C-alpha positions in Angstrom: 156.7 123.6 165.4 153.6 124.1 163.2 151.0 126.7 163.9 147.3 125.7 163.7 146.6 128.8 161.6 149.2 130.0 159.1 149.5 133.8 159.4 152.8 134.2 157.6 153.2 136.9 154.9 153.3 134.1 152.3 149.9 132.8 153.4 148.4 136.2 153.4 149.7 136.9 149.9 148.4 133.5 148.6 145.0 134.3 150.1 145.0 137.7 148.4 146.0 136.2 145.1 143.4 133.5 145.4 140.7 136.0 146.0 141.9 138.4 143.3 142.0 135.7 140.7 138.3 135.0 141.4 139.2 131.5 142.6 136.9 132.0 145.6 133.8 131.8 143.5 130.7 130.2 145.0 129.4 127.0 143.7 126.7 127.2 141.0 123.3 128.0 142.4 124.6 129.5 145.6 125.0 133.2 146.5 128.4 134.6 146.0 130.1 135.9 149.2 129.8 139.6 149.8 132.9 141.8 149.3 134.5 143.3 152.3 133.2 146.8 151.4 129.6 145.6 151.5 129.6 143.8 154.8 127.6 145.3 157.6 129.5 146.5 160.6 129.0 145.1 164.1 129.4 146.9 167.4 129.4 145.2 170.7 127.8 146.8 173.7 130.1 147.6 176.7 128.4 144.8 178.7 129.1 142.2 176.0 132.7 143.4 175.6 133.3 143.2 179.3 131.7 139.7 179.4 133.9 138.5 176.6 137.0 140.0 178.2 136.2 138.3 181.5 135.7 135.0 179.8 139.1 135.3 178.0 140.8 136.3 181.3 139.4 133.3 183.1 140.8 131.0 180.4 144.3 132.4 180.8 146.7 133.1 178.0 145.9 131.6 174.5 149.0 129.5 174.5 150.6 126.8 176.6 152.7 128.8 179.1 154.4 125.6 180.4 155.5 124.6 176.9 156.8 128.1 176.2 158.8 128.0 179.5 160.3 124.6 178.5 161.3 125.9 175.1 162.8 129.1 176.6 164.9 127.0 179.0 166.0 124.7 176.1 167.1 127.7 174.0 169.0 129.2 177.0 170.8 125.9 177.6 171.5 125.4 173.8 169.4 122.2 173.7 166.7 123.5 171.3 167.2 122.0 167.8 167.5 124.7 165.1 167.4 123.7 161.5 169.0 126.6 159.5 167.9 125.0 156.2 164.2 125.1 157.2 164.6 128.7 158.4 166.3 129.7 155.1 163.6 128.0 153.1 160.8 129.8 155.0 162.5 133.1 154.5 163.0 132.6 150.8 159.4 131.3 150.4 158.0 134.5 152.0 160.4 136.6 149.9 159.3 134.9 146.7 155.7 135.4 147.6 156.3 139.1 148.2 158.0 139.5 144.8 155.1 138.0 142.8 
């Protein structure tokens, strides 16, 4: 299963290293991105916050509940394929990224 957005520790560390090395420089002639410390803050009013929360509640959970149920059932019945090699590789990849 592949996430649409990689939020693993390894991905976060690669992003931090990428930004620290200056690899995230803007193209010539364009304005460089502002550092996090210089970004203005944004505060939403209560009305906007409530409106956003209601919109999210109407959409339901941000995942496929039916698919999660099917996977849970397959795991419970021992039918879910588990690849220990892929799991081990992912663990060591994250470990190696943390040790850099």
